[in-house]
C-alpha positions as CSV (number, residue, x, y, z in Angstrom):
1,M,1.2,11.1,-5.0
2,T,-1.9,9.1,-4.2
3,F,-0.7,5.1,-4.2
4,T,-2.7,3.8,-7.3
5,T,-2.4,-0.1,-8.0
6,R,-4.7,-2.1,-10.4
7,F,-6.2,-5.6,-11.0
8,A,-6.3,-6.7,-14.6
9,P,-7.9,-9.8,-15.4
10,S,-8.2,-11.2,-18.9
11,P,-11.9,-12.4,-19.6
12,T,-11.0,-15.8,-21.2
13,G,-12.4,-17.9,-18.4
14,P,-13.1,-18.0,-14.5
15,L,-11.2,-16.2,-11.8
16,H,-9.3,-18.9,-9.7
17,L,-7.8,-18.5,-6.3
18,G,-4.9,-17.3,-7.6
19,H,-6.9,-14.2,-9.2
20,A,-8.5,-13.9,-5.9
21,Y,-5.1,-13.6,-4.0
22,S,-3.4,-11.1,-6.4
23,A,-6.9,-9.0,-6.4
24,L,-7.2,-9.2,-3.0
25,L,-3.6,-8.1,-2.0
26,A,-3.5,-5.4,-4.8
27,H,-7.0,-3.8,-2.7
28,D,-5.6,-4.4,0.6
29,M,-2.4,-2.8,-0.2
30,A,-4.1,0.2,-1.5
31,M,-6.6,0.5,1.1
32,S,-3.8,0.1,3.6
33,E,-2.0,3.6,2.0
34,G,-5.4,5.2,1.3
35,G,-5.2,4.8,-2.3
36,D,-6.8,3.8,-5.1
37,F,-7.7,0.1,-6.6
38,L,-8.3,0.3,-10.5
39,L,-10.1,-2.7,-12.7
40,R,-8.8,-3.0,-15.9
41,I,-10.1,-5.5,-18.5
42,D,-7.4,-7.0,-20.2
43,D,-9.4,-7.9,-23.4
44,L,-6.8,-7.8,-26.2
45,D,-7.4,-11.4,-27.4
46,A,-11.0,-11.0,-29.3
47,T,-11.2,-14.7,-30.1
48,R,-11.0,-16.0,-26.7
49,S,-12.6,-12.9,-24.3
50,R,-16.2,-13.3,-23.4
51,P,-19.0,-10.8,-22.2
52,E,-20.4,-13.7,-19.9
53,W,-17.0,-14.3,-18.4
54,E,-16.3,-10.4,-17.7
55,D,-19.7,-10.7,-16.0
56,Q,-18.5,-13.3,-14.0
57,L,-15.3,-11.9,-12.9
58,K,-16.9,-8.5,-11.6
59,S,-19.2,-10.8,-9.9
60,D,-16.8,-12.6,-8.3
61,L,-14.4,-9.6,-7.5
62,A,-17.3,-7.8,-5.8
63,W,-18.3,-10.5,-4.2
64,L,-15.1,-10.9,-2.4
65,G,-15.9,-7.1,-1.0
66,L,-13.5,-5.3,-3.9
67,R,-14.6,-2.1,-4.9
68,W,-13.5,0.2,-8.1
69,P,-14.3,3.3,-10.0
70,T,-16.4,2.5,-13.0
71,P,-16.3,2.5,-15.9
72,C,-13.0,0.3,-16.0
73,R,-10.2,0.8,-19.0
74,R,-10.7,-1.9,-21.7
75,E,-7.6,-2.4,-23.6
76,S,-10.1,-3.1,-26.6
77,D,-10.9,0.4,-26.4
78,S,-7.3,1.5,-26.3
79,M,-5.9,1.0,-29.5
80,A,-5.3,4.5,-30.7
81,E,-2.9,4.6,-27.7
82,Y,-0.9,1.5,-28.7
83,D,-0.9,2.7,-32.2
84,A,0.4,6.2,-31.3
85,A,3.0,4.3,-29.2
86,L,4.2,1.9,-32.1
87,D,4.2,4.7,-34.3
88,R,6.6,6.5,-32.3
89,L,8.8,3.6,-32.0
90,W,8.8,2.7,-35.6
91,S,10.0,6.3,-36.2
92,M,13.0,5.9,-33.9
93,G,13.8,2.8,-36.0
94,L,13.4,0.6,-33.3
95,L,10.7,-1.9,-34.8
96,Y,10.9,-4.4,-37.7
97,P,8.6,-6.7,-39.1
98,C,8.6,-10.8,-38.2
99,T,7.0,-13.3,-40.5
100,C,8.5,-16.2,-38.2
101,S,6.4,-18.9,-36.8
102,R,6.8,-20.5,-33.2
103,R,8.3,-23.3,-35.5
104,D,10.5,-21.4,-37.4
105,I,12.0,-20.0,-34.2
106,R,12.4,-23.3,-32.6
107,E,13.9,-24.8,-35.7
108,A,16.3,-21.7,-36.3
109,L,17.9,-22.6,-32.4
110,S,20.6,-24.9,-31.8
111,A,19.9,-24.6,-28.4
112,P,16.2,-23.1,-27.3
113,Q,16.5,-20.8,-24.4
114,E,13.5,-19.6,-23.0
115,G,13.3,-15.9,-21.8
116,P,10.6,-13.8,-20.3
117,D,8.7,-13.7,-23.8
118,G,9.1,-17.2,-24.8
119,L,11.9,-18.7,-27.0
120,I,14.9,-16.5,-27.3
121,Y,14.4,-14.7,-30.9
122,P,17.4,-15.6,-33.2
123,G,17.2,-12.6,-35.1
124,T,16.1,-13.9,-38.3
125,C,14.0,-11.4,-39.7
126,R,16.2,-8.5,-38.1
127,E,19.0,-9.5,-40.5
128,K,16.1,-9.2,-43.5
129,R,14.8,-5.7,-42.0
130,A,16.7,-3.8,-45.4
131,A,13.8,-5.4,-47.5
132,F,11.3,-3.3,-45.6
133,P,10.6,0.1,-46.7
134,R,11.6,2.9,-44.3
135,P,11.4,5.6,-43.0
136,G,7.5,5.6,-43.5
137,D,4.2,4.6,-42.2
138,R,4.4,1.8,-40.3
139,P,3.3,-1.4,-41.8
140,R,-0.5,-2.5,-40.4
141,D,-1.5,-6.2,-39.5
142,V,2.2,-7.3,-39.1
143,T,4.0,-8.7,-36.4
144,L,6.6,-6.1,-35.3
145,R,9.6,-6.7,-32.8
146,L,11.6,-4.5,-31.0
147,D,15.5,-4.3,-31.9
148,M,16.6,-5.1,-28.3
149,A,20.2,-4.4,-29.0
150,Q,19.4,-1.0,-30.9
151,A,16.8,0.0,-28.2
152,C,19.8,-0.6,-25.3
153,R,21.7,2.0,-27.3
154,M,19.0,5.0,-26.9
155,A,19.8,7.8,-24.6
156,G,17.8,7.4,-21.8
157,V,17.6,3.6,-21.2
158,F,20.9,2.7,-19.7
159,D,22.6,5.8,-18.3
160,H,23.3,5.3,-14.8
161,Q,27.1,4.0,-14.2
162,L,27.5,1.3,-11.7
163,E,31.2,1.0,-10.3
164,T,32.1,-2.9,-10.6
165,P,34.3,-4.9,-8.2
166,E,37.1,-4.4,-10.7
167,G,37.2,-0.6,-10.7
168,G,35.4,-0.2,-13.9
169,C,31.7,0.9,-14.6
170,R,29.0,-0.8,-16.6
171,R,25.7,0.7,-17.9
172,V,22.5,-0.6,-16.1
173,A,18.9,0.4,-15.4
174,G,16.5,-0.6,-13.1
175,F,13.4,-0.6,-10.7
176,T,12.3,-1.1,-7.2
177,E,10.9,-4.2,-5.9
178,S,8.8,-3.8,-2.9
179,G,7.7,-7.6,-2.9
180,A,10.5,-10.4,-4.2
181,G,11.4,-12.3,-7.4
182,P,11.4,-16.2,-7.5
183,A,14.8,-16.4,-6.2
184,G,13.7,-13.6,-3.3
185,D,15.2,-10.8,-5.4
186,T,14.0,-7.4,-3.7
187,G,14.9,-3.5,-3.2
188,R,16.8,-2.0,-6.1
189,I,16.7,-4.4,-8.9
190,E,19.2,-3.3,-11.6
191,F,20.0,-4.9,-15.3
192,T,22.3,-4.4,-18.0
193,P,22.1,-4.2,-22.2
194,E,23.8,-7.4,-22.0
195,D,21.2,-9.2,-19.7
196,M,18.3,-7.9,-22.1
197,C,20.0,-8.9,-25.3
198,A,21.1,-12.2,-24.0
199,G,18.3,-13.2,-21.6
200,V,15.5,-11.4,-23.2
201,G,16.0,-11.0,-27.4
202,D,14.1,-9.0,-29.5
203,V,10.4,-9.4,-27.8
204,V,7.2,-9.0,-30.0
205,L,5.3,-5.5,-29.4
206,A,2.6,-6.0,-32.1
207,R,0.8,-9.1,-33.3
208,K,-0.6,-10.0,-36.9
209,D,-3.9,-11.0,-35.6
210,V,-4.7,-8.6,-31.9
211,G,-2.6,-5.5,-32.6
212,A,-0.6,-4.5,-29.2
213,A,1.2,-7.2,-27.7
214,Y,0.8,-7.5,-23.9
215,H,4.1,-5.8,-23.1
216,L,3.4,-2.6,-24.6
217,A,-0.1,-2.5,-23.8
218,V,0.3,-2.9,-20.2
219,V,3.3,-0.4,-20.0
220,I,0.7,2.1,-22.1
221,D,-2.1,1.2,-19.9
222,D,-0.2,1.8,-16.5
223,D,0.8,5.0,-17.4
224,A,-2.6,6.2,-18.9
225,Q,-4.3,5.4,-15.3
226,K,-1.3,6.8,-13.2
227,I,-0.5,3.5,-11.7
228,T,2.3,4.1,-8.7
229,H,2.5,0.5,-7.7
230,V,2.1,-2.7,-10.0
231,I,1.3,-5.8,-7.7
232,R,1.4,-9.0,-9.5
233,G,2.8,-12.4,-9.6
234,Q,6.2,-13.8,-9.4
235,D,5.6,-15.3,-13.0
236,L,5.9,-11.7,-14.4
237,F,9.0,-10.6,-12.6
238,E,11.4,-11.0,-15.4
239,A,9.2,-9.5,-17.8
240,T,9.4,-6.4,-15.8
241,R,13.0,-5.5,-17.3
242,I,11.1,-5.2,-20.7
243,H,8.5,-3.0,-19.2
244,V,10.9,-0.8,-17.6
245,V,13.0,-0.6,-21.0
246,L,9.7,0.3,-22.7
247,Q,9.0,3.1,-20.4
248,H,12.3,4.6,-20.7
249,L,12.2,4.5,-24.8
250,L,8.7,6.0,-24.5
251,G,9.5,8.5,-21.6
252,L,6.9,7.1,-19.2
253,P,7.9,7.0,-15.3
254,T,8.5,3.5,-13.8
255,P,5.9,2.5,-11.0
256,V,7.4,0.5,-8.0
257,Y,6.9,-3.2,-8.5
258,H,5.4,-5.4,-6.1
259,H,5.9,-9.6,-7.2
260,H,4.0,-11.8,-5.0
261,R,4.2,-15.7,-4.2
262,L,1.8,-17.7,-6.9
263,I,-0.9,-19.8,-5.6
264,R,-0.4,-23.5,-6.3
265,D,-2.3,-26.8,-6.4
266,E,-1.5,-29.9,-4.2
267,A,1.5,-30.9,-6.4
268,G,3.3,-27.4,-6.6
269,K,1.7,-26.5,-10.0
270,R,0.7,-22.8,-10.6
271,L,-3.0,-22.4,-10.9
272,A,-4.3,-21.9,-14.4
273,K,-7.6,-20.6,-15.9
274,R,-8.8,-24.2,-17.2
275,D,-8.9,-25.4,-13.3
276,D,-12.2,-25.0,-12.7
277,A,-11.8,-26.8,-9.3
278,R,-10.2,-23.7,-7.8
279,A,-12.7,-21.0,-9.6
280,I,-14.5,-18.7,-7.4
281,A,-17.5,-19.4,-8.8
282,R,-17.5,-22.8,-7.7
283,Y,-16.4,-22.0,-4.1
284,R,-19.4,-19.6,-3.7
285,D,-22.1,-22.4,-5.4
286,D,-20.7,-24.9,-2.6
287,G,-21.5,-21.9,0.4
288,A,-17.9,-20.6,0.6
289,S,-17.9,-17.4,2.5
290,P,-15.4,-14.5,1.0
291,Q,-13.7,-14.6,4.5
292,D,-13.0,-18.7,3.7
293,I,-10.9,-17.5,0.5
294,R,-9.0,-14.9,2.3
295,D,-8.1,-18.2,4.5
296,M,-7.5,-20.1,1.6
297,V,-5.2,-17.6,0.2
298,G,-3.4,-17.2,3.6
299,L,-4.6,-13.7,3.9
300,G,-7.3,-14.2,6.6
């Protein structure tokens, strides 16, 4: 199978050094394997995505020496695929509508705990799901959450048995990490249903104002593009567990994951799009070369 990876920026602001590192690393790894590097446009957030930012990011990536097949996959053109996946999960009884605001969630938690999808949801609307008619057509224009406990009980998700030091067994799922997580995690990464329920919770898979949420879209996109290796920052390492669960639920293959270090500023803070001082376009305007950018991010 051809080594295939991708870079999936959102056209909501300028590309900075952190983006350059991720894109260059993915491109270099693909080329070293005789593989394919794809560009995907993550434009689900229509309120913030702008054509001019998309043009700029493509120009910056081409200036860096990256090449990719065209046309690019666009998430805004893929809603029918996301809807089909949501319909399937709904028919399996794994989704429920949620009307809670962020404030509602925070106020319902005596000790707020962060997971890879934000605050771990306390299950307020899960307890009220009987009020919504089932079975039937999936409700539209509402936020939908995955019932994580129910998902973890589905066949094919946590089917692997791992012996414990005490002589018992536990159910696990997992993925192959060829890079390293924030704690240096590498190799075979395994997790349990208890990890998902206590440390992740009922994640959002569809948003009222956007449609498909990131966790669902990225899983569908990677399968549609036949991605074999996902190369991305360590800030998404914990979210990979969510993606593996969704892949099992939808009968999709799990790629190899490679989580790389993050590029930070002098204070150790991860770069963000609002950090225009590190924007690739600004370095270009100041006379930097693509090799200068490579040297700055440690890929010289």
